[in-house]
C-alpha positions as CSV (number, residue, x, y, z in Angstrom):
1,M,47.9,-11.1,-3.8
2,I,47.3,-14.5,-2.3
3,L,49.8,-16.3,-4.4
4,S,52.4,-13.4,-4.0
5,G,51.9,-13.3,-0.2
6,F,50.9,-9.8,0.1
7,F,47.5,-10.8,1.3
8,K,49.1,-11.6,4.7
9,D,50.0,-7.9,5.0
10,S,47.4,-6.2,7.0
11,F,47.8,-2.8,5.3
12,A,47.6,-4.3,1.7
13,A,44.6,-6.4,2.8
14,S,42.8,-3.6,4.3
15,R,43.4,-1.5,1.2
16,L,41.8,-4.1,-1.0
17,L,38.9,-4.5,1.3
18,K,38.2,-0.8,1.5
19,F,38.3,-0.6,-2.3
20,S,35.9,-3.4,-2.6
21,T,33.3,-2.2,-0.1
22,E,33.4,1.3,-1.8
23,L,32.6,0.0,-5.3
24,P,28.8,0.4,-5.8
25,F,28.6,-2.5,-8.4
26,T,30.6,-5.1,-6.1
27,N,28.4,-7.5,-4.3
28,I,29.0,-7.3,-0.5
29,N,29.4,-11.1,-0.4
30,Q,32.6,-10.6,-2.5
31,S,33.9,-8.1,0.0
32,Y,33.0,-10.6,2.8
33,Q,35.1,-13.4,1.0
34,I,38.1,-11.0,1.0
35,F,37.6,-10.3,4.6
36,S,37.4,-13.9,5.6
37,H,40.6,-14.8,4.0
38,I,42.5,-12.2,6.0
39,E,44.4,-14.2,8.8
40,N,44.6,-11.6,11.4
41,P,42.3,-8.7,10.7
42,N,42.7,-5.6,13.0
43,G,40.1,-3.1,14.2
44,F,40.5,-1.0,11.1
45,I,39.7,-4.0,8.8
46,C,36.7,-4.9,11.0
47,N,35.5,-1.3,10.9
48,T,35.7,-1.3,7.2
49,M,33.7,-4.5,6.9
50,M,31.1,-3.2,9.2
51,K,30.9,0.1,7.1
52,G,30.5,-2.0,3.9
53,Y,27.4,-3.7,5.4
54,M,25.9,-0.4,6.6
55,Q,26.3,1.0,3.1
56,R,24.7,-2.0,1.7
57,N,21.6,-1.8,4.1
58,S,22.6,-4.8,6.0
59,P,22.9,-3.4,9.6
60,C,22.3,-6.8,11.3
61,K,25.6,-8.1,9.8
62,A,27.6,-5.3,11.2
63,I,26.7,-6.6,14.6
64,W,27.8,-10.0,13.6
65,V,31.2,-8.6,12.6
66,Y,31.4,-7.1,16.1
67,K,30.7,-10.4,17.7
68,F,33.4,-11.7,15.6
69,M,35.8,-9.1,16.9
70,L,34.9,-10.0,20.6
71,E,35.5,-13.6,19.9
72,S,38.8,-13.0,18.2
73,N,40.0,-10.4,20.7
74,V,40.1,-7.8,18.2
75,A,40.3,-4.4,20.0
76,A,37.5,-2.0,19.1
77,D,38.3,1.7,18.9
78,N,36.5,5.0,19.0
79,Y,35.4,4.5,15.4
80,T,33.8,1.0,15.9
81,Y,31.1,2.1,18.4
82,P,29.5,4.8,16.2
83,I,29.1,2.4,13.4
84,L,27.4,-0.1,15.8
85,F,25.1,2.7,17.3
86,Q,24.1,3.6,13.8
87,S,23.2,0.0,13.0
88,C,21.0,-0.1,16.1
89,S,19.4,3.2,15.1
90,I,18.4,1.7,11.7
91,R,17.1,-1.5,13.2
92,L,15.4,0.3,16.1
93,A,17.4,-2.3,18.2
94,E,17.4,-0.4,21.6
95,F,18.4,-3.4,23.7
96,D,21.3,-4.1,21.5
97,G,22.3,-0.5,21.9
98,K,22.2,-0.5,25.5
99,C,24.5,-3.7,25.6
100,I,26.9,-1.9,23.3
101,Q,26.8,1.2,25.7
102,D,27.9,-1.1,28.5
103,H,30.9,-1.9,26.3
104,V,31.8,1.7,25.7
105,L,31.8,2.3,29.5
106,K,33.9,-0.7,30.1
107,V,36.5,0.3,27.5
108,G,36.4,3.9,28.6
109,F,35.3,5.6,25.5
110,D,32.2,7.2,27.3
111,S,33.8,10.7,26.9
112,D,34.3,10.5,23.2
113,V,31.9,13.2,21.7
114,Y,31.4,11.4,18.4
115,I,30.5,8.1,20.3
116,Q,28.0,10.1,22.6
117,N,26.5,11.8,19.7
118,T,25.5,8.6,17.9
119,L,24.4,7.1,21.3
120,I,22.0,10.1,21.9
121,N,20.8,9.7,18.3
122,M,20.2,6.0,18.8
123,Y,18.1,6.5,21.9
124,A,16.2,9.3,20.2
125,V,15.5,7.4,17.2
126,C,14.1,4.5,19.3
127,G,11.8,7.0,21.0
128,N,13.6,6.6,24.4
129,L,14.2,10.4,25.1
130,S,14.6,9.7,28.8
131,D,18.0,7.7,28.2
132,A,18.9,10.0,25.4
133,R,18.6,13.0,27.8
134,K,20.7,11.2,30.5
135,V,23.5,10.7,28.0
136,F,23.2,14.2,26.8
137,D,23.1,15.8,30.3
138,G,26.0,13.5,31.7
139,S,28.3,14.2,28.8
140,S,31.3,16.2,29.5
141,V,31.9,17.5,26.0
142,L,28.9,18.7,23.9
143,D,29.2,20.0,20.3
144,M,26.6,21.3,17.8
145,V,25.8,17.7,16.7
146,S,25.1,16.7,20.3
147,W,22.7,19.7,20.7
148,N,21.1,19.1,17.1
149,S,20.7,15.3,18.0
150,M,18.9,16.0,21.3
151,L,16.6,18.6,19.6
152,A,16.0,16.1,16.6
153,G,14.7,13.5,19.2
154,Y,12.3,15.9,20.8
155,V,11.1,16.9,17.3
156,L,10.6,13.3,16.4
157,V,8.3,12.5,19.2
158,G,6.6,15.9,19.0
159,N,7.5,17.2,22.5
160,V,7.3,21.0,21.8
161,E,8.1,22.2,25.4
162,E,11.3,20.2,25.7
163,A,12.4,21.0,22.3
164,K,12.0,24.6,22.9
165,D,14.0,24.2,26.1
166,V,17.0,22.7,24.3
167,Y,16.6,25.1,21.4
168,D,16.7,28.1,23.9
169,R,19.7,26.8,25.7
170,M,21.8,26.1,22.5
171,P,25.1,28.1,22.7
172,E,24.6,28.6,18.9
173,R,21.5,28.2,17.0
174,N,22.3,27.0,13.7
175,V,20.1,26.8,10.6
176,I,19.6,23.0,11.1
177,A,18.2,23.5,14.5
178,S,15.9,26.3,13.5
179,N,14.6,24.2,10.6
180,S,13.8,21.5,13.0
181,M,11.8,23.8,15.2
182,I,9.9,25.1,12.2
183,V,9.1,21.4,11.3
184,L,8.0,20.7,15.0
185,F,5.7,23.8,15.0
186,G,4.1,22.8,11.8
187,K,3.1,19.3,12.9
188,K,1.7,20.8,16.2
189,G,-0.2,23.4,14.4
190,N,1.8,26.3,15.9
191,V,1.9,28.2,12.5
192,E,2.3,31.7,14.2
193,E,5.5,30.4,16.0
194,A,6.9,28.8,13.0
195,C,6.5,32.1,10.9
196,K,8.0,34.1,13.6
197,L,11.1,31.8,13.9
198,F,11.4,31.8,10.2
199,N,11.2,35.6,10.0
200,E,13.9,35.9,12.7
201,M,16.4,33.6,11.0
202,K,19.4,35.6,9.6
203,Q,20.2,32.7,7.3
204,K,17.7,30.6,5.5
205,D,18.4,27.5,3.2
206,L,16.2,25.5,1.0
207,V,15.0,23.4,4.0
208,S,13.9,26.5,5.8
209,W,11.7,27.6,3.0
210,S,10.4,24.1,2.6
211,A,9.7,23.5,6.3
212,L,7.4,26.7,6.4
213,I,5.7,25.9,3.1
214,S,5.1,22.5,4.5
215,C,3.8,23.8,7.6
216,Y,1.2,26.0,5.8
217,E,0.2,23.0,3.8
218,Q,-0.4,20.7,6.9
219,N,-2.3,23.2,8.6
220,E,-4.6,23.7,5.6
221,M,-3.3,27.3,4.8
222,Y,-3.0,26.6,1.1
223,E,-3.0,30.0,-0.3
224,E,-0.3,31.1,2.1
225,A,1.9,28.0,1.0
226,L,1.6,29.2,-2.6
227,I,2.4,32.7,-1.8
228,L,5.6,31.7,0.1
229,F,6.5,29.6,-2.7
230,K,6.3,32.3,-5.3
231,E,8.4,34.5,-2.7
232,M,11.0,31.5,-2.5
233,N,11.2,31.5,-6.3
234,A,11.5,35.2,-6.5
235,N,14.5,35.0,-4.2
236,G,16.2,32.5,-6.5
237,I,16.1,29.5,-4.1
238,M,16.3,26.4,-6.1
239,V,13.3,24.0,-5.5
240,D,13.7,20.2,-4.7
241,E,11.3,17.4,-4.6
242,V,10.0,18.0,-1.0
243,V,9.0,21.6,-1.6
244,V,7.2,20.8,-4.8
245,L,5.3,18.0,-3.2
246,S,3.8,20.4,-0.6
247,V,3.0,23.1,-3.3
248,L,1.4,20.5,-5.7
249,S,-0.8,19.3,-2.7
250,A,-1.8,22.9,-2.0
251,C,-2.8,23.3,-5.7
252,S,-4.9,20.2,-5.5
253,R,-6.7,21.4,-2.5
254,L,-7.4,24.8,-4.0
255,L,-8.1,23.4,-7.4
256,V,-5.8,26.0,-9.1
257,V,-4.7,23.9,-12.0
258,I,-3.0,26.9,-13.7
259,T,-0.6,27.3,-10.8
260,G,-0.2,23.5,-10.9
261,K,0.9,23.7,-14.6
262,L,3.5,26.5,-13.8
263,V,4.9,24.3,-11.1
264,H,4.9,21.4,-13.4
265,G,7.0,23.5,-15.9
266,L,9.4,24.5,-13.1
267,V,9.8,20.8,-12.2
268,V,10.7,20.0,-15.9
269,K,13.1,22.9,-16.1
270,V,14.8,21.8,-12.9
271,G,15.1,18.2,-14.3
272,I,13.3,16.4,-11.5
273,E,10.3,15.5,-13.5
274,T,11.1,11.7,-13.6
275,Y,10.9,11.4,-9.7
276,V,8.2,8.9,-8.9
277,N,6.8,10.8,-5.9
278,L,6.5,14.0,-8.2
279,Q,4.8,12.0,-11.0
280,N,2.3,10.8,-8.5
281,A,1.8,14.3,-7.1
282,L,1.2,15.7,-10.6
283,I,-1.3,12.9,-11.5
284,H,-3.1,13.6,-8.3
285,M,-3.1,17.3,-8.8
286,Y,-4.5,17.0,-12.5
287,S,-7.2,14.5,-11.5
288,S,-8.3,16.6,-8.6
289,C,-8.6,19.6,-11.0
290,E,-10.6,17.3,-13.3
291,E,-7.9,17.5,-16.0
292,V,-7.9,13.6,-16.1
293,V,-6.6,13.6,-19.7
294,T,-3.4,15.2,-18.7
295,A,-3.3,12.8,-15.8
296,Q,-3.6,9.9,-18.0
297,K,-0.9,11.2,-20.4
298,L,1.4,11.5,-17.6
299,F,0.6,8.0,-16.2
300,S,1.0,6.4,-19.7
301,E,4.2,8.1,-20.5
302,S,5.8,7.5,-16.9
303,C,8.6,5.0,-17.0
304,C,8.7,4.4,-13.2
305,L,5.1,3.7,-11.9
306,D,4.5,2.4,-8.5
307,Q,1.5,1.5,-6.6
308,I,0.6,5.0,-5.6
309,S,0.6,6.0,-9.4
310,W,-2.1,3.3,-10.2
311,N,-4.1,4.2,-7.0
312,S,-3.9,8.0,-7.9
313,M,-5.1,7.4,-11.4
314,I,-8.0,5.2,-10.3
315,S,-8.8,7.9,-7.8
316,G,-8.7,10.5,-10.5
317,Y,-11.1,8.6,-12.8
318,V,-13.5,8.2,-9.9
319,K,-13.4,11.7,-9.0
320,C,-14.2,12.8,-12.7
321,G,-17.1,10.3,-12.9
322,E,-15.5,7.9,-15.2
323,I,-16.1,4.8,-13.1
324,E,-15.7,2.4,-16.2
325,K,-12.1,3.6,-16.9
326,A,-11.4,3.4,-13.2
327,R,-12.6,-0.2,-13.2
328,A,-10.6,-1.1,-16.4
329,L,-7.4,0.3,-14.8
330,F,-8.3,-1.4,-11.6
331,D,-8.6,-4.8,-13.3
332,S,-5.4,-4.3,-15.1
333,M,-3.3,-3.4,-12.1
334,P,-0.3,-5.8,-11.5
335,D,-0.9,-5.7,-7.6
336,K,-3.7,-4.3,-5.5
337,D,-3.5,-2.9,-2.2
338,N,-5.9,-1.7,0.4
339,V,-6.0,1.7,-1.2
340,S,-6.6,0.3,-4.7
341,W,-9.7,-1.6,-3.3
342,S,-10.9,1.3,-1.2
343,A,-10.7,3.8,-4.3
344,M,-12.8,1.4,-6.4
345,I,-15.3,0.4,-3.9
346,S,-15.7,4.0,-2.6
347,G,-16.0,5.0,-6.1
348,Y,-19.0,2.8,-6.8
349,A,-20.6,3.9,-3.6
350,Q,-20.2,7.6,-4.5
351,Q,-21.8,7.0,-7.8
352,D,-24.8,5.4,-6.2
353,R,-23.9,1.9,-7.8
354,F,-24.4,0.1,-4.5
355,T,-24.9,-3.4,-6.1
356,E,-21.5,-3.2,-7.7
357,T,-20.0,-2.0,-4.4
358,L,-21.1,-5.2,-2.6
359,V,-20.1,-7.4,-5.6
360,L,-16.5,-5.9,-5.5
361,F,-16.4,-6.2,-1.7
362,Q,-17.1,-9.9,-2.2
363,E,-14.3,-10.3,-4.6
364,M,-12.0,-8.5,-2.1
365,Q,-12.9,-11.0,0.5
366,I,-12.1,-13.9,-2.0
367,E,-8.7,-12.3,-2.8
368,G,-8.0,-12.4,1.0
369,T,-7.5,-8.6,1.4
370,K,-8.6,-7.2,4.7
371,P,-10.8,-4.0,4.6
372,D,-10.0,-0.8,6.2
373,E,-12.4,1.6,7.8
374,T,-13.0,3.5,4.6
375,I,-13.9,0.4,2.7
376,L,-16.2,-0.8,5.5
377,V,-17.9,2.6,5.7
378,S,-18.7,2.4,1.9
379,V,-20.0,-1.0,2.0
380,I,-22.1,-0.5,5.1
381,S,-23.4,2.7,3.3
382,A,-24.3,0.4,0.2
383,C,-26.2,-2.1,2.5
384,T,-28.0,0.8,3.8
385,H,-29.2,2.1,0.4
386,L,-30.0,-1.4,-0.8
387,A,-31.9,-2.4,2.4
388,A,-29.4,-5.3,2.5
389,L,-29.7,-5.9,6.3
390,D,-28.3,-9.6,6.4
391,Q,-25.2,-8.4,4.6
392,G,-24.9,-5.3,6.8
393,K,-25.1,-7.5,9.8
394,W,-22.6,-9.9,8.4
395,I,-20.2,-7.0,8.0
396,H,-20.8,-6.0,11.6
397,A,-20.1,-9.5,12.8
398,Y,-17.0,-9.5,10.7
399,I,-15.6,-6.3,12.4
400,R,-16.4,-7.9,15.8
401,K,-14.9,-11.3,15.1
402,N,-11.6,-9.7,13.7
403,G,-11.3,-7.2,16.7
404,L,-11.5,-4.0,14.5
405,K,-11.9,-1.0,16.5
406,I,-15.2,0.8,15.7
407,N,-14.3,4.6,15.7
408,I,-16.7,7.5,15.3
409,I,-17.0,7.3,11.6
410,L,-17.7,3.4,11.5
411,G,-19.8,3.6,14.5
412,T,-22.0,6.3,13.1
413,T,-22.4,4.7,9.7
414,L,-23.4,1.4,11.5
415,I,-25.9,3.4,13.7
416,N,-27.2,5.0,10.5
417,M,-27.7,1.6,8.7
418,Y,-29.5,0.0,11.6
419,M,-31.7,3.0,12.0
420,K,-32.6,3.2,8.3
421,L,-33.5,-0.4,8.2
422,G,-35.6,-0.2,11.1
423,C,-33.3,-2.1,13.7
424,V,-33.5,0.4,16.4
425,E,-32.4,-2.0,19.2
426,D,-29.1,-2.8,17.1
427,A,-28.5,0.8,16.5
428,L,-28.8,1.6,20.4
429,E,-26.3,-1.2,21.1
430,V,-23.8,0.0,18.8
431,F,-24.1,3.5,20.3
432,K,-23.7,2.3,23.8
433,G,-20.7,0.2,22.8
434,L,-18.8,3.2,21.3
435,E,-15.9,4.3,23.4
436,E,-15.9,7.7,21.8
437,K,-19.0,9.6,20.4
438,G,-18.9,12.6,18.3
439,V,-21.7,15.1,17.4
440,S,-22.3,13.0,14.2
441,T,-23.0,9.8,16.2
442,W,-25.6,11.8,18.4
443,N,-27.1,13.3,15.3
444,A,-27.5,9.7,13.6
445,L,-29.2,8.4,16.9
446,I,-31.6,11.5,17.2
447,L,-32.6,11.3,13.6
448,G,-33.0,7.6,13.5
449,L,-35.1,7.4,16.6
450,A,-37.4,10.1,15.1
451,M,-37.7,8.3,11.8
452,N,-38.6,5.2,13.5
453,G,-41.5,6.8,15.4
454,L,-39.7,7.2,18.7
455,V,-40.1,11.1,18.9
456,D,-40.0,11.2,22.7
457,K,-36.9,9.2,22.9
458,S,-35.4,11.2,20.3
459,L,-35.9,14.5,22.1
460,K,-34.7,13.0,25.2
461,T,-31.4,11.8,23.4
462,F,-31.0,15.4,22.4
463,S,-31.3,16.5,26.0
464,E,-28.7,13.9,27.1
465,M,-26.3,15.0,24.2
466,K,-26.3,18.6,25.9
467,E,-25.8,17.1,29.2
468,H,-22.8,15.2,28.1
469,G,-21.3,18.5,26.9
470,V,-21.6,17.8,23.2
471,T,-22.4,21.0,21.4
472,P,-25.2,20.5,18.7
473,N,-24.6,21.7,15.2
474,E,-26.8,22.8,12.4
475,I,-27.4,19.0,11.4
476,T,-28.5,18.2,15.0
477,F,-31.4,20.7,14.8
478,V,-32.4,19.4,11.3
479,A,-32.9,16.0,13.3
480,V,-34.6,17.6,16.3
481,L,-37.1,19.8,14.0
482,G,-37.6,16.6,11.9
483,A,-38.5,14.7,15.2
484,C,-41.1,17.3,15.9
485,R,-42.6,17.3,12.4
486,H,-43.1,13.6,12.6
487,M,-45.5,14.0,15.5
488,G,-47.0,17.4,14.8
489,L,-45.3,19.1,17.8
490,V,-45.7,22.6,16.6
491,D,-45.0,24.3,19.9
492,E,-42.0,22.1,20.5
493,G,-40.7,22.7,17.1
494,H,-41.1,26.6,17.4
495,R,-39.1,26.2,20.8
496,H,-36.1,24.5,19.3
497,F,-36.0,26.6,16.3
498,N,-35.9,29.8,18.4
499,S,-33.3,28.1,20.7
500,M,-31.1,27.3,17.9
501,I,-30.9,30.8,16.7
502,Q,-30.8,32.6,20.2
503,E,-29.1,30.1,22.5
504,H,-26.7,28.3,20.1
505,K,-26.1,31.1,17.8
506,I,-26.7,29.0,14.7
507,G,-28.3,30.8,11.7
508,P,-31.2,28.7,10.1
509,N,-30.5,27.3,6.6
510,I,-32.8,26.1,4.0
511,K,-33.3,22.7,5.7
512,H,-34.2,24.1,9.0
513,Y,-36.9,26.4,7.2
514,G,-38.0,23.4,5.3
515,C,-38.6,21.4,8.3
516,M,-40.6,24.2,10.0
517,V,-42.7,24.5,6.7
518,D,-43.3,20.9,6.8
519,L,-44.2,20.9,10.5
520,L,-46.7,23.6,10.0
521,G,-48.1,22.1,6.9
522,R,-48.6,18.6,8.4
523,A,-50.3,20.2,11.2
524,G,-52.8,21.9,8.8
525,M,-51.4,25.3,9.5
526,L,-51.2,26.0,5.8
527,K,-51.5,29.8,6.0
528,E,-48.7,30.0,8.6
529,A,-46.5,27.8,6.5
530,E,-46.9,29.9,3.4
531,E,-46.1,33.1,5.3
532,L,-43.0,31.4,6.7
533,I,-41.8,30.6,3.3
534,E,-42.5,34.3,2.2
535,S,-40.5,35.6,5.1
536,M,-37.4,33.2,4.5
537,P,-34.1,35.4,4.0
538,M,-33.1,32.9,1.0
539,A,-35.2,31.5,-1.8
540,P,-37.1,28.5,-0.9
541,D,-35.9,25.2,-2.5
542,V,-37.8,22.4,-4.3
543,S,-38.3,20.5,-1.0
544,T,-39.8,23.3,0.9
545,W,-42.3,24.1,-1.8
546,G,-43.0,20.5,-2.1
547,A,-43.8,20.1,1.6
548,L,-46.4,22.8,1.4
549,L,-47.9,21.4,-1.8
550,G,-48.2,18.1,-0.3
551,A,-50.0,19.5,2.8
552,C,-52.5,21.3,0.5
553,K,-53.5,18.0,-1.2
554,K,-53.5,16.2,2.3
555,Y,-56.0,18.8,3.7
556,S,-57.9,19.2,0.4
557,D,-57.1,22.8,0.1
558,N,-57.4,22.8,-3.5
559,E,-57.5,26.5,-4.0
560,T,-54.1,27.1,-2.4
561,G,-52.6,24.0,-3.9
562,E,-53.7,24.8,-7.4
563,R,-52.3,28.4,-7.1
564,I,-49.0,27.3,-5.7
565,G,-48.8,24.3,-7.9
566,R,-49.3,26.3,-11.1
567,K,-46.6,28.9,-10.0
568,L,-44.2,25.9,-9.2
569,V,-44.8,24.2,-12.5
570,E,-44.0,27.5,-14.4
571,L,-40.8,28.0,-12.4
572,H,-39.8,24.3,-12.6
573,P,-41.4,22.8,-15.6
574,D,-39.0,19.9,-15.4
575,H,-39.7,18.9,-11.8
576,D,-41.7,15.7,-11.7
577,G,-43.0,15.9,-8.4
578,F,-44.7,19.4,-8.8
579,N,-46.3,18.2,-11.9
580,V,-47.6,15.1,-10.3
581,L,-48.9,16.9,-7.2
582,L,-50.8,19.5,-9.4
583,S,-52.1,16.6,-11.4
584,N,-53.3,14.8,-8.3
585,I,-55.0,18.0,-7.0
586,Y,-56.8,18.4,-10.3
587,A,-57.8,14.7,-10.2
588,S,-59.1,15.0,-6.6
589,K,-61.6,17.6,-7.9
590,G,-62.5,15.4,-10.9
591,N,-60.9,17.9,-13.2
592,W,-59.7,15.6,-15.7
593,V,-59.3,18.3,-18.5
594,D,-56.6,20.0,-16.3
595,V,-55.0,16.5,-15.5
596,L,-54.6,15.9,-19.3
597,E,-53.1,19.4,-19.7
598,V,-50.4,18.9,-17.0
599,R,-49.6,15.4,-18.5
600,E,-49.3,16.9,-21.9
601,M,-47.0,19.7,-20.5
602,M,-44.9,16.9,-18.8
603,R,-44.5,15.0,-22.1
604,Q,-43.5,18.1,-24.1
605,H,-40.8,18.8,-21.5
606,G,-39.6,15.3,-21.4
607,V,-40.8,14.9,-17.8
608,V,-41.2,11.2,-16.7
609,K,-42.8,10.5,-13.3
610,T,-40.5,8.7,-11.0
611,P,-41.9,5.1,-10.9
612,G,-42.7,3.6,-7.4
613,C,-40.2,1.3,-6.4
614,S,-39.9,-1.1,-3.4
615,M,-36.9,-3.2,-2.2
616,I,-36.9,-6.2,0.0
617,E,-34.0,-8.4,1.1
618,A,-34.5,-12.3,1.4
619,H,-31.8,-14.8,2.1
620,G,-29.0,-12.4,1.5
621,R,-30.3,-11.1,-1.8
622,V,-32.2,-7.8,-2.8
623,H,-35.4,-8.0,-4.7
624,E,-36.8,-4.8,-6.4
625,F,-40.5,-4.2,-7.5
626,L,-42.0,-1.6,-9.6
627,A,-45.8,-0.6,-9.6
628,G,-47.5,-3.2,-11.6
629,D,-44.5,-5.4,-11.9
630,K,-45.1,-9.0,-13.4
631,T,-41.3,-9.7,-14.1
632,H,-40.2,-11.4,-10.9
633,P,-39.3,-15.2,-11.3
634,Q,-41.8,-16.0,-8.7
635,N,-44.5,-13.8,-10.1
636,E,-47.0,-16.8,-10.2
637,D,-46.6,-17.3,-6.4
638,I,-46.8,-13.5,-5.7
639,E,-50.1,-13.4,-7.7
640,H,-51.4,-16.3,-5.6
641,M,-50.3,-14.3,-2.5
642,L,-52.1,-11.2,-3.6
643,D,-55.3,-13.1,-4.0
644,E,-54.8,-14.5,-0.5
645,M,-54.1,-11.1,0.8
646,A,-57.2,-9.5,-1.0
647,K,-59.4,-12.2,0.8
648,K,-57.9,-11.6,4.2
649,L,-58.1,-7.9,3.8
650,K,-61.9,-8.2,2.8
651,L,-62.5,-10.0,6.0
652,E,-60.7,-7.3,8.0
653,G,-63.1,-4.7,6.6
654,Y,-60.6,-3.2,4.0
655,A,-62.1,-0.8,1.4
656,P,-59.7,0.5,-1.3
657,D,-59.0,4.3,-1.3
658,T,-59.5,4.8,-5.0
659,R,-58.8,8.6,-4.5
660,E,-55.1,7.5,-4.7
661,V,-55.5,6.7,-8.3
662,S,-55.3,9.9,-10.4
663,L,-56.7,8.2,-13.6
664,D,-60.1,8.7,-15.4
665,I,-61.0,5.0,-15.2
666,D,-63.8,3.0,-13.5
667,E,-63.7,2.1,-9.8
668,E,-62.8,-1.7,-10.5
669,E,-59.9,-0.7,-12.6
670,K,-58.7,1.8,-9.8
671,E,-58.9,-1.1,-7.3
672,T,-56.8,-3.2,-9.4
673,T,-54.1,-0.6,-9.9
674,L,-54.1,0.1,-6.3
675,F,-53.4,-3.5,-5.4
676,R,-50.4,-3.6,-7.7
677,H,-48.6,-0.8,-5.9
678,S,-44.8,-1.8,-5.5
679,E,-45.0,-2.0,-1.7
680,K,-48.0,-4.4,-1.8
681,L,-46.0,-6.6,-4.4
682,A,-43.1,-6.4,-2.0
683,I,-45.2,-7.4,1.0
684,A,-46.7,-10.4,-1.0
685,F,-43.2,-11.7,-1.8
686,G,-42.2,-11.1,1.9
687,L,-45.0,-13.3,3.1
688,I,-43.7,-16.2,0.8
689,A,-39.9,-15.8,1.3
690,I,-39.5,-14.6,4.7
691,D,-40.4,-17.1,7.6
692,P,-41.9,-15.6,10.8
693,P,-41.0,-14.1,13.2
694,T,-38.4,-12.2,11.1
695,P,-40.0,-8.9,10.2
696,I,-40.7,-8.0,6.4
697,R,-38.6,-5.1,5.9
698,I,-39.2,-2.9,2.8
699,V,-37.6,0.3,1.3
700,K,-39.6,2.5,-0.9
701,N,-38.4,5.4,-2.9
702,L,-41.5,7.5,-2.7
703,R,-44.0,8.3,0.2
704,I,-46.3,5.4,1.1
705,C,-49.9,6.1,-0.2
706,N,-52.8,6.2,2.1
707,D,-54.3,3.0,0.8
708,C,-51.0,1.0,1.1
709,H,-50.6,2.3,4.7
710,T,-54.0,1.1,5.7
711,A,-53.5,-2.3,3.8
712,A,-50.2,-2.9,5.5
713,K,-51.7,-2.3,9.0
714,L,-54.5,-4.8,8.2
715,I,-52.1,-7.3,6.6
716,S,-49.8,-7.2,9.7
717,K,-52.9,-8.3,11.7
718,A,-54.5,-10.8,9.5
719,F,-51.0,-12.6,8.8
720,N,-49.7,-11.9,12.3
721,R,-46.5,-10.5,10.8
722,E,-44.3,-7.4,11.7
723,I,-44.0,-5.4,8.6
724,V,-41.4,-2.5,8.5
725,V,-41.6,0.1,5.6
726,R,-39.2,2.9,5.0
727,D,-40.5,5.5,2.7
728,R,-38.7,8.7,1.5
729,H,-39.6,10.4,4.8
730,R,-39.6,8.0,7.8
731,F,-40.3,4.5,9.1
732,H,-43.6,2.7,9.5
733,H,-43.5,-0.2,11.8
734,F,-46.6,-2.2,11.4
735,K,-47.7,-4.7,14.0
736,Q,-51.1,-6.1,15.0
737,G,-53.0,-3.6,12.8
738,S,-51.2,-0.5,14.0
739,C,-48.4,1.8,13.0
740,S,-45.6,3.4,14.8
741,C,-46.5,6.6,13.1
742,M,-49.9,6.6,14.6
743,D,-51.4,7.6,11.2
744,Y,-49.5,10.9,11.2
745,W,-47.2,11.1,8.3
C-alpha cells in the first residue's frame, strides 16, 4: 500500500488500521506503526487507534492519542469522548476526566446522551457521586443507560437510600436495575428487601438468581442459598461461574460434601470445571469437609494453578491436621504471599506446635514478608504458651515501629499475653491505648487481673465495663466468678452468679458451675459444693469433679475424697488426674496398699501421670525442665545453685513438706525428691541466667505444690529476687517472702 500510494488515501489507511487493531494476535505496536505512517489522520483514524489501546489494556496511551489530536488540530467527534471517559474510568483518573469534560463543554457535545452516560459512569467509578449526580440531573436527555449508570454508582458505594430513590424514579425498571438493587441489599444485609424485590420481578435472568443466592451466602444464610440454587436448577436456568462460587462457599460452611459433589458434577456437565476460581472453590470445599484426598487429586490434576490454589491446599491440610504435608507443600511453593505464611504459621499454632510457629515467623522476617494481623495473633499466642516474653515484647515493638494499627483482636491477644506472663502494667498500657475495645478485650483484662491476684481491681474493671455500656457475655462471668474463687469471695460469687441469670438473662453453662464448685471447695464448703454438683442441669465435667476432689485433699476430708475419687476412677479410668488425686488421698493416710492398687490400675489402663514441667525464658530462648531433670547443658551450675538455695532456705527456717511426696520412702529421700521439682530447677536456672532486677518468670503445666510455694516465697527473700510463677490456675508473684495469692490458691 505504501509503494502503490494507496496508503495516502485516508479511507484505505483507516480500513487497514481497523483490521490491524481488531486482530487479537496482532501486537498493538504494529498497529501504531501503521498509524504513525498515515500522513493526515482524521478523527475516525484516531478513534480507531484509541479503541485499539483500550482493547489491549493500555488506556494511558489512548489519552496520548488524544493529545496528538489536539496538537495536530484533528477534530474530535461524539465518538472520541466516550472512549476517553472509559479510559479515565479504568485508570480511576478523575482529574483527567474533569479536563476532558471541559473540552466537551467547549465543543458543545454536552447534550450527547452517549457522552453524558460515559461521563456519569466515570464519576461513579471514581467514587465522586456528587459530580455524577450533577451531570445526571443537568442532562436534558436521559435513557435507560443513564439511569442504570447512576444507580450502579450508588450501588458501588453502598448508598442504599439514594439508590432506592433513583430506582423508584426510573421510568422503566429493567432487569439490570433490579439485579443491581438485589446486589446492594445483599451487601448491606437487607435480605428481606432483596427477597421481596426478587419475588416481584416479572422477568428474571441468570444474574437475578445469582444475586439473591450470593445475598444469602454473604449473610450466612447458607441453607437458603442451597434451597434457592436447587429451585434455580429445577427452573432450567443455566449456571455460571459466579453462582457456583456462592453455592460451593455455602457447602463449605455447612460441611455438606454430598451437595458439594453434586455441584461439582454439574460444573463438569456444563463444561466450566477448568476455570481456576472454580478449581480453588472445589479444593476449599473438599478440604473444609475433610476430604483432603479429593482436594489433593484436584490440585494435582489442575493445569492452571494460581496462588489461591496453593494456599487453599495448604489450609486444607492444616484443617485436617496433616501439618507435615502442609509444610512440604508450603516449602515447594514457587511463590509465597502473606496468605501462605499465615496459613502455615496459624496451622502450627492451632496444632500447639508453638516452637515451630516462632521459627517459621523468623524465616518470614528473613524473607522480608511483612506480617498481617492473623500472623501476629498466632505468633503472640505462641509466645504466650512458650512463656517467651522477650520475643512477645519484640513483636509488640515491631507493631509500634511499623505503625500497624492494633485492632480489637490484636489488642486482646497482646493483653492476654502480658497478663499470662505476669506483666500487668504492660497489659494495662495496651488496654488504655486501644481506640476500640470489644467485650473480649474487657474479658481478657478482668480475667488477667484476677489471675495475677488483683481481684479487687478485676471486679472494679467489671463495673467499669458495664458503665461504658459494654454488655457482659458468658465468658465475662467465667472471668468474674474466677476472680471470686481466687480470693474465696463466696458471697460475692453467689451475687454475680445470680445476677448473671436474673439481670443479664444468661443461662449458666458447665464452666460457670465449675467456678462455683471450685469457689465453694476452696472455701472449705465441701458439702455445699457437692450439693451444687448434684443439682446441676447438665452432667458435671472432669474439671468440676476435679475441683471438688482437690478441695477434699486440701481440707483432708479423706472420707468424702475417697468416695468421690473411687466413683470418678470407675467412670473415667483413663483420667490421670483423678487417679493421681485418689492415690494422693490414700498416701496422706499412709494407706500404701491402696496407693499401689491405684497405680496398678493406671498401669493396666495405660494411664501415665502428666509429668511436672516448668518453662523459663532467658535471653530470648525458652528452657524447659521436668521433675528430676539432669539433662540441661548447664546442669552442673544448676546443681551448685540448688545447694546454695538449700543453705539459704535452711537459714530462713524452711522445712520440707514431705506430705507432698506420695511415695513409700524414707524422709530423706522425700526431701531430695521435693527439691528436684521442676519449678525449683527452673528457679535455680533463673538465678544463674537472669540478672537482677529482671523478674524470674516461670510457667508450670500443673498446680504449684505447697512445698514449692513455700520455698519460692523464702527464695524471693533470701536472694532478693522477684519470682513470677504461672501454674495451671493462676499467677503467683513472689516478692520479699510473700505471694500475691496471700497463700490462698
